[in-house]
C-alpha positions in Angstrom: 144.2 59.3 73.0 144.8 61.7 70.2 143.7 60.2 66.9 145.2 63.0 64.8 146.4 61.7 61.4 150.0 62.7 60.7 151.4 62.9 57.2 155.0 61.9 56.9 156.9 64.1 54.4 160.2 62.2 54.8 162.2 65.4 55.4 163.6 64.3 58.7 166.5 61.8 58.1 168.2 62.7 61.3 165.2 63.2 63.6 161.7 61.8 63.2 159.0 64.0 64.8 156.5 61.1 64.7 158.8 58.7 66.5 159.6 61.4 69.1 155.8 61.9 69.6 155.4 58.2 70.0 158.1 58.2 72.6 156.4 61.0 74.6 153.1 59.0 74.5 154.8 55.7 75.5 156.6 57.4 78.4 153.2 58.8 79.6 151.8 55.2 79.6 154.9 54.1 81.5 154.3 56.8 84.2 150.7 55.7 84.4 151.6 52.1 85.1 154.2 53.2 87.7 151.6 55.3 89.5 149.0 52.5 89.4 151.6 50.1 90.8 152.2 52.4 93.7 148.5 53.0 94.4 147.2 49.4 94.1 147.8 46.9 96.8 145.8 44.0 95.3 148.3 41.2 94.6 146.8 40.0 91.3 146.5 43.5 89.9 150.0 44.4 91.1 151.4 41.4 89.3 149.5 42.2 86.1 150.6 45.9 86.2 154.2 45.0 87.0 154.3 42.7 83.9 152.6 45.4 81.8 155.2 48.0 83.1 158.1 45.7 82.1 156.6 45.3 78.6 156.0 49.1 78.4 159.6 49.8 79.4 160.8 47.5 76.6 158.7 49.4 74.1 160.1 52.7 75.4 163.7 51.4 75.1 163.1 50.1 71.6 161.8 53.6 70.5 164.8 55.3 72.2 167.2 52.9 70.5 165.7 53.6 67.1 165.7 57.3 67.6 169.3 57.2 68.7 170.3 55.1 65.7 168.7 57.5 63.4 170.5 60.4 65.0 174.0 58.8 65.1 173.8 57.3 61.6 172.7 60.5 59.9 175.1 61.7 57.2 174.4 65.3 56.1 176.6 64.8 53.1 174.0 62.4 51.7 171.2 65.0 51.6 
């Protein structure tokens, strides 16, 4: 995984590039779990991956919710 250090300059009150990048990465992990779930037919592994996928989807939804809240609560008059 990319270990590039990102500096936050706090110039994005409406849209956070770092949160958007985190969302892209979390969605990639979600797709990986979905693919693994389709390819694996071992019951114990399927159960583990299904649980991991559910947790991953929760993380994705949390990021999406946070990004949406930032977007909808932005007041350009406050800049």
